[in-house]
C-alpha positions as CSV (number, residue, x, y, z in Angstrom):
1,M,107.1,126.1,102.8
2,R,106.2,122.6,101.9
3,L,102.6,121.5,101.5
4,V,101.5,117.9,101.6
5,F,98.2,116.9,100.0
6,N,96.7,113.4,100.7
7,T,94.0,111.7,98.7
8,T,92.7,108.3,99.6
9,L,90.8,105.9,97.4
10,T,89.5,102.9,99.3
11,V,87.9,99.9,97.2
12,D,86.8,96.4,98.1
13,V,88.5,93.9,95.7
14,S,88.6,90.2,96.1
15,A,92.1,89.0,97.2
16,T,92.4,86.8,93.9
17,D,91.0,89.4,91.4
18,Y,94.4,90.4,90.0
19,E,92.8,91.9,86.9
20,L,90.6,94.4,88.9
21,R,93.6,95.2,91.1
22,A,95.7,96.1,88.1
23,A,92.8,98.3,86.7
24,F,92.7,100.2,89.9
25,I,96.6,100.6,89.9
26,E,96.2,101.9,86.2
27,L,93.5,104.3,87.3
28,V,95.6,105.8,90.2
29,T,98.9,106.0,88.3
30,Q,97.2,107.6,85.3
31,S,95.7,110.2,87.7
32,A,99.0,110.8,89.2
33,R,100.7,111.3,85.8
34,T,97.9,113.6,84.8
35,I,98.5,115.9,87.8
36,Y,102.3,115.8,87.8
37,G,102.8,118.2,84.8
38,P,100.6,121.0,86.2
39,A,102.2,120.5,89.7
40,A,105.7,120.8,88.3
41,M,104.7,124.1,86.6
42,L,103.3,125.5,89.7
43,A,106.0,124.3,92.2
44,T,109.3,126.0,92.9
45,S,111.0,122.6,93.0
46,K,110.4,119.1,91.6
47,P,107.1,117.6,93.1
48,S,107.1,114.4,94.8
49,I,104.3,112.0,94.2
50,K,104.2,108.8,96.2
51,I,101.6,105.9,95.4
52,T,101.2,103.2,98.0
53,E,98.7,100.1,98.1
54,T,97.7,98.8,101.4
55,S,96.1,95.5,101.9
56,R,95.9,92.7,104.5
57,D,99.4,91.8,103.1
58,G,100.9,95.1,104.0
59,M,101.8,98.2,102.2
60,V,103.8,98.3,99.0
61,D,105.0,101.3,96.9
62,I,103.8,101.6,93.2
63,D,105.9,103.4,90.5
64,M,103.9,106.3,89.0
65,M,105.2,105.6,85.6
66,T,105.1,101.9,85.2
67,G,102.3,100.9,87.8
68,K,104.8,98.2,89.0
69,V,105.2,97.4,92.7
70,V,108.4,98.7,93.9
71,T,110.5,96.5,96.2
72,S,113.3,97.3,98.3
73,D,115.5,95.3,95.8
74,D,114.4,97.8,93.0
75,M,115.3,100.8,95.1
76,E,118.9,99.5,95.7
77,A,119.6,99.0,91.9
């Protein structure tokens, strides 16, 4: 049986405050990395963690390990 758990963090950040945005990305990716190890030990198969950021510009995926925005070009490489 597959279980899906969702956690949502919603914050207000100025559209031009890139440093604060980066700090929140670091906070979320660090949390994901922290939970990944125990999840892998408990699961019967490799767990999947997906991090997305949604703004007025749309939704983007964020790599859990690097904190970088993943584009469709990155997925093809």
